Each structure stands twice: as structure tokens, then as C-alpha cells.
PASEBA-1860 file (N, C-alpha, C; in nm, 3 decimals):
! residues 150
1> MSDEQDIR> 0.085/-0.119/0.001/0.001/0.001/0.002/0.087/0.131/-0.006 ~ 0.030/0.233/-0.061/0.101/0.357/-0.043/0.078/0.416/0.090 ~ 0.162/0.517/0.116/0.154/0.588/0.249/0.024/0.654/0.261 ~ -0.040/0.714/0.160/-0.172/0.773/0.167/-0.280/0.665/0.206 ~ -0.263/0.548/0.140/-0.357/0.440/0.177/-0.342/0.386/0.321 ~ -0.212/0.383/0.361/-0.183/0.343/0.504/-0.254/0.438/0.600 ~ -0.240/0.572/0.572/-0.297/0.677/0.656/-0.456/0.670/0.652 ~ -0.507/0.656/0.540/-0.661/0.634/0.533/-0.699/0.511/0.606
9> DLYRRLLA> -0.612/0.403/0.598/-0.650/0.281/0.675/-0.638/0.306/0.826 ~ -0.540/0.379/0.878/-0.526/0.414/1.007/-0.661/0.488/1.067 ~ -0.705/0.579/0.981/-0.831/0.651/1.013/-0.952/0.559/1.013 ~ -0.948/0.459/0.918/-1.067/0.378/0.913/-1.061/0.282/1.032 ~ -0.939/0.238/1.079/-0.928/0.152/1.196/-0.968/0.233/1.322 ~ -0.936/0.354/1.339/-0.973/0.440/1.444/-1.131/0.447/1.457 ~ -1.193/0.475/1.342/-1.345/0.483/1.347/-1.405/0.346/1.375 ~ -1.344/0.240/1.325/-1.393/0.109/1.344/-1.381/0.077/1.495
17> AWGSRDAA> -1.279/0.112/1.555/-1.260/0.079/1.702/-1.353/0.161/1.782 ~ -1.379/0.285/1.744/-1.484/0.370/1.804/-1.615/0.295/1.799 ~ -1.653/0.252/1.672/-1.778/0.182/1.649/-1.799/0.053/1.732 ~ -1.684/-0.003/1.754/-1.684/-0.125/1.838/-1.682/-0.093/1.988 ~ -1.666/0.035/2.014/-1.653/0.083/2.162/-1.524/0.016/2.233 ~ -1.411/0.014/2.148/-1.298/-0.060/2.188/-1.192/0.042/2.235 ~ -1.190/0.083/2.358/-1.101/0.188/2.406/-0.957/0.134/2.388 ~ -0.921/0.013/2.417/-0.793/-0.041/2.413/-0.753/-0.042/2.260
25> GIAALIAP> -0.842/-0.078/2.176/-0.813/-0.071/2.025/-0.773/0.067/1.977 ~ -0.840/0.162/2.030/-0.820/0.304/1.988/-0.685/0.341/2.047 ~ -0.654/0.306/2.175/-0.518/0.343/2.232/-0.407/0.275/2.160 ~ -0.432/0.152/2.104/-0.323/0.083/2.028/-0.274/0.157/1.904 ~ -0.361/0.247/1.858/-0.337/0.319/1.738/-0.258/0.448/1.762 ~ -0.252/0.486/1.894/-0.203/0.621/1.932/-0.046/0.617/1.959 ~ 0.029/0.705/1.913/0.178/0.704/1.929/0.203/0.718/2.082 ~ 0.317/0.685/2.133/0.350/0.691/2.271/0.318/0.830/2.342
33> HGNMVGFD> 0.336/0.937/2.266/0.317/1.070/2.312/0.192/1.133/2.259 ~ 0.106/1.047/2.189/-0.006/1.107/2.107/-0.107/1.158/2.191 ~ -0.190/1.237/2.118/-0.302/1.316/2.196/-0.431/1.310/2.123 ~ -0.542/1.327/2.191/-0.663/1.344/2.129/-0.747/1.469/2.194 ~ -0.825/1.536/2.119/-0.915/1.628/2.171/-1.047/1.585/2.129 ~ -1.133/1.565/2.236/-1.266/1.512/2.211/-1.371/1.614/2.166 ~ -1.486/1.572/2.137/-1.597/1.647/2.081/-1.625/1.769/2.174 ~ -1.611/1.744/2.306/-1.648/1.847/2.403/-1.515/1.940/2.435
41> GSPLDGPA> -1.407/1.916/2.366/-1.287/1.996/2.390/-1.189/1.929/2.495 ~ -1.236/1.818/2.551/-1.145/1.741/2.652/-1.011/1.700/2.586 ~ -0.894/1.745/2.636/-0.770/1.701/2.593/-0.734/1.568/2.668 ~ -0.680/1.468/2.590/-0.629/1.343/2.642/-0.488/1.324/2.593 ~ -0.400/1.290/2.682/-0.262/1.279/2.647/-0.204/1.133/2.674 ~ -0.156/1.072/2.572/-0.099/0.938/2.584/-0.191/0.829/2.570 ~ -0.160/0.712/2.523/-0.246/0.596/2.508/-0.317/0.551/2.629 ~ -0.249/0.555/2.753/-0.316/0.519/2.871/-0.427/0.599/2.907
49> AIAAALGQ> -0.407/0.729/2.910/-0.507/0.832/2.948/-0.627/0.824/2.848 ~ -0.593/0.794/2.726/-0.693/0.790/2.617/-0.786/0.667/2.642 ~ -0.719/0.549/2.670/-0.790/0.431/2.689/-0.876/0.444/2.814 ~ -0.822/0.501/2.925/-0.908/0.512/3.050/-1.023/0.606/3.022 ~ -1.010/0.716/2.957/-1.120/0.816/2.934/-1.224/0.750/2.840 ~ -1.177/0.695/2.735/-1.271/0.637/2.643/-1.342/0.508/2.701 ~ -1.279/0.439/2.774/-1.334/0.320/2.853/-1.451/0.371/2.937 ~ -1.434/0.478/3.009/-1.541/0.546/3.092/-1.655/0.584/3.000
57> IFALHPTP> -1.613/0.662/2.890/-1.721/0.704/2.807/-1.812/0.592/2.754 ~ -1.740/0.486/2.701/-1.806/0.367/2.654/-1.895/0.296/2.751 ~ -1.842/0.290/2.872/-1.921/0.232/2.985/-2.047/0.308/3.021 ~ -2.043/0.438/3.011/-2.159/0.520/3.059/-2.246/0.563/2.950 ~ -2.205/0.573/2.821/-2.292/0.633/2.714/-2.290/0.527/2.596 ~ -2.416/0.531/2.546/-2.425/0.438/2.419/-2.373/0.509/2.288 ~ -2.242/0.523/2.268/-2.187/0.599/2.170/-2.217/0.537/2.037 ~ -2.276/0.614/1.936/-2.303/0.559/1.810/-2.172/0.547/1.724
65> PFIGIVRE> -2.170/0.469/1.622/-2.052/0.457/1.529/-2.050/0.575/1.434 ~ -1.925/0.610/1.393/-1.905/0.714/1.301/-1.914/0.658/1.153 ~ -1.949/0.751/1.059/-1.943/0.741/0.920/-1.841/0.855/0.883 ~ -1.734/0.825/0.819/-1.624/0.935/0.789/-1.608/0.941/0.649 ~ -1.579/1.063/0.601/-1.547/1.099/0.461/-1.416/1.168/0.469 ~ -1.307/1.112/0.406/-1.178/1.171/0.398/-1.176/1.282/0.299 ~ -1.137/1.403/0.337/-1.139/1.511/0.248/-1.000/1.524/0.190 ~ -0.891/1.497/0.269/-0.764/1.517/0.218/-0.654/1.442/0.306
73> VRMLSPDT> -0.556/1.385/0.234/-0.438/1.331/0.302/-0.323/1.407/0.254 ~ -0.258/1.482/0.343/-0.147/1.561/0.297/-0.014/1.511/0.365 ~ 0.087/1.478/0.291/0.210/1.438/0.345/0.287/1.570/0.387 ~ 0.322/1.584/0.519/0.395/1.695/0.569/0.539/1.675/0.556 ~ 0.582/1.549/0.566/0.723/1.507/0.541/0.712/1.359/0.501 ~ 0.830/1.289/0.480/0.820/1.149/0.446/0.757/1.054/0.556 ~ 0.764/1.111/0.678/0.721/1.028/0.786/0.606/1.098/0.870 ~ 0.550/1.200/0.817/0.448/1.273/0.890/0.339/1.310/0.794
81> AMLRAVAG> 0.208/1.293/0.838/0.094/1.333/0.740/-0.028/1.383/0.828 ~ -0.108/1.451/0.750/-0.227/1.510/0.807/-0.338/1.452/0.729 ~ -0.448/1.409/0.793/-0.569/1.366/0.723/-0.684/1.456/0.779 ~ -0.753/1.513/0.683/-0.880/1.595/0.720/-1.002/1.514/0.676 ~ -1.109/1.512/0.758/-1.221/1.439/0.727/-1.345/1.509/0.783 ~ -1.461/1.461/0.742/-1.587/1.491/0.803/-1.642/1.362/0.848 ~ -1.730/1.369/0.962/-1.790/1.253/1.015/-1.918/1.279/1.075 ~ -2.004/1.181/1.068/-2.135/1.188/1.132/-2.159/1.057/1.216
89> MVVPGIND> -2.251/1.056/1.307/-2.283/0.940/1.393/-2.417/0.883/1.340 ~ -2.419/0.747/1.340/-2.539/0.684/1.300/-2.621/0.644/1.423 ~ -2.730/0.697/1.427/-2.818/0.678/1.542/-2.873/0.526/1.542 ~ -2.840/0.458/1.644/-2.882/0.317/1.656/-3.029/0.300/1.656 ~ -3.087/0.209/1.584/-3.239/0.184/1.588/-3.298/0.271/1.479 ~ -3.245/0.390/1.450/-3.298/0.475/1.346/-3.235/0.463/1.218 ~ -3.103/0.427/1.221/-3.014/0.410/1.107/-3.012/0.541/1.027 ~ -2.994/0.653/1.089/-2.988/0.778/1.027/-2.874/0.861/1.090
97> INPAVNAI> -2.821/0.958/1.017/-2.724/1.046/1.068/-2.787/1.147/1.170 ~ -2.726/1.181/1.279/-2.764/1.271/1.374/-2.685/1.406/1.354 ~ -2.750/1.505/1.281/-2.686/1.626/1.241/-2.623/1.703/1.363 ~ -2.674/1.686/1.475/-2.624/1.760/1.595/-2.481/1.721/1.644 ~ -2.443/1.608/1.597/-2.306/1.552/1.630/-2.213/1.541/1.508 ~ -2.254/1.607/1.400/-2.158/1.601/1.282/-2.027/1.668/1.322 ~ -1.919/1.619/1.259/-1.794/1.670/1.311/-1.685/1.680/1.194 ~ -1.596/1.774/1.220/-1.478/1.783/1.134/-1.368/1.723/1.211
105> QTLVSARH> -1.296/1.635/1.159/-1.190/1.551/1.220/-1.060/1.576/1.149 ~ -0.955/1.589/1.235/-0.819/1.610/1.188/-0.730/1.492/1.261 ~ -0.663/1.420/1.175/-0.572/1.331/1.238/-0.418/1.358/1.179 ~ -0.335/1.375/1.271/-0.197/1.389/1.231/-0.127/1.258/1.271 ~ -0.055/1.199/1.177/0.009/1.077/1.204/0.163/1.077/1.168 ~ 0.232/0.989/1.237/0.370/0.981/1.208/0.410/0.828/1.199 ~ 0.515/0.808/1.124/0.561/0.661/1.106/0.654/0.634/1.227 ~ 0.628/0.539/1.300/0.713/0.489/1.406/0.755/0.344/1.374
113> GGVWMVEM> 0.885/0.323/1.352/0.933/0.186/1.327/0.867/0.130/1.200 ~ 0.819/0.208/1.092/0.768/0.170/0.985/0.615/0.151/0.991 ~ 0.556/0.192/1.104/0.409/0.185/1.123/0.350/0.314/1.149 ~ 0.245/0.348/1.082/0.181/0.485/1.095/0.092/0.477/1.223 ~ 0.114/0.579/1.309/0.042/0.591/1.434/-0.017/0.731/1.444 ~ -0.123/0.749/1.529/-0.182/0.877/1.554/-0.103/0.956/1.650 ~ -0.065/1.071/1.611/-0.001/1.175/1.691/-0.094/1.262/1.759 ~ -0.200/1.302/1.679/-0.306/1.390/1.724/-0.437/1.358/1.652
121> FQNTPAAF> -0.549/1.347/1.727/-0.678/1.335/1.660/-0.753/1.432/1.728 ~ -0.828/1.516/1.649/-0.922/1.614/1.707/-1.051/1.605/1.628 ~ -1.151/1.604/1.709/-1.285/1.587/1.673/-1.372/1.716/1.712 ~ -1.404/1.792/1.603/-1.465/1.924/1.642/-1.613/1.928/1.596 ~ -1.706/1.976/1.669/-1.840/1.982/1.624/-1.847/2.068/1.488 ~ -1.930/2.017/1.394/-1.960/2.085/1.268/-2.080/2.164/1.281 ~ -2.089/2.255/1.375/-2.210/2.334/1.410/-2.262/2.427/1.301 ~ -2.155/2.490/1.227/-2.191/2.579/1.124/-2.290/2.684/1.174
129> HGRPDEVE> -2.263/2.751/1.282/-2.350/2.844/1.348/-2.417/2.946/1.252 ~ -2.549/2.951/1.246/-2.610/3.055/1.152/-2.614/3.011/1.010 ~ -2.574/2.883/0.981/-2.574/2.842/0.838/-2.636/2.704/0.839 ~ -2.762/2.694/0.858/-2.838/2.557/0.865/-2.832/2.478/0.728 ~ -2.805/2.562/0.615/-2.795/2.503/0.481/-2.656/2.424/0.481 ~ -2.558/2.466/0.549/-2.429/2.384/0.552/-2.444/2.267/0.635 ~ -2.526/2.266/0.747/-2.543/2.149/0.830/-2.621/2.050/0.741 ~ -2.725/2.090/0.661/-2.800/1.992/0.589/-2.721/1.940/0.480
137> KLTAELRA> -2.638/2.013/0.411/-2.558/1.972/0.299/-2.460/1.858/0.355 ~ -2.395/1.888/0.462/-2.301/1.784/0.518/-2.379/1.662/0.556 ~ -2.492/1.680/0.634/-2.568/1.571/0.668/-2.615/1.483/0.548 ~ -2.655/1.541/0.430/-2.696/1.466/0.320/-2.572/1.388/0.271 ~ -2.463/1.450/0.267/-2.339/1.388/0.206/-2.302/1.268/0.306 ~ -2.313/1.281/0.436/-2.285/1.168/0.522/-2.395/1.058/0.508 ~ -2.519/1.095/0.486/-2.629/0.992/0.459/-2.595/0.912/0.340 ~ -2.550/0.977/0.238/-2.510/0.917/0.107/-2.397/0.817/0.136
145> AMKAKK> -2.295/0.861/0.214/-2.180/0.772/0.244/-2.222/0.653/0.322 ~ -2.320/0.676/0.423/-2.366/0.568/0.501/-2.444/0.463/0.416 ~ -2.527/0.511/0.330/-2.596/0.413/0.241/-2.499/0.339/0.148 ~ -2.397/0.403/0.094/-2.304/0.342/0.006/-2.217/0.239/0.079 ~ -2.214/0.256/0.209/-2.130/0.159/0.290/-2.194/0.024/0.304 ~ -2.329/0.027/0.293/-2.410/-0.091/0.319/-2.386/-0.196/0.219
END
């Protein structure tokens, strides 16, 4: 696989681990000094802290799976890359995207011993304040991606 494909696969595995509510699986993708910023702005530093926080979230909340659309993979150096994506959450039982939790996601990755790992993952609300047409446009795009995935 190419580096770009490897980075897209890293993002896919991150979303799959979230969908499986697998905190340890997510932490295994994080570089030793990697970080995450959650949807509510909570900073998490290092795989152990990420696993602990996500384990609590998964235990207390029925987190829906993500549908993600990669917008760009940009190589910053031969061993560093940035992936930009949009994502929505599929409401269980309804099988539809919840526009209230649409997000813009950024993943910075670096190669460690030949393996791409997450250095930073940020999940920011795609609220588009005052622009409901942008919310609907993104939601429609995510719905189409969800249907195509089936």
C-alpha cells in the first residue's frame, strides 16, 4: 500500500474501534506521546489516558458509530501526514445521521518503526452556526456515504 492508503486505513481503523466501543483498540493506534481532543474539547494525552477516558465514556454512554469521509491526506514530510475528514454518527435503531453531532476531524500521524500511528486526533463539532444549509448539506453527504457503505 502507499503511504496515503496506510493513513486512510489508520483513520478507518480508528473509526472502526470507536464503532466497536474498543478503548484499548483506539489506544493501540496512538503514538507513545499522542494526543486526542474530544468533541467536548477534552484533551487526552498518551495511550493510557486515552484508553481510560474512552473506557469510561463507552461504559456510561451508548456512543454511536461514525461514518467518515476523508477530504484530504497531505504528506507533511516522508514520515508525517495530516488527514482531514468529516464524520457523522449513525443513530442506533433509527439508522440515520444525527446532524447535531456531525464533526470535522483532523488526524496527524507519524511513522514509528515503519508503522503509521496517531500523533493527534481532533474531533470538532460541525455546528456551522447560523448556516443551517451547510449542516443539511453535510448531513446529506454523510447519509449518502452511510448508504453506500451498506
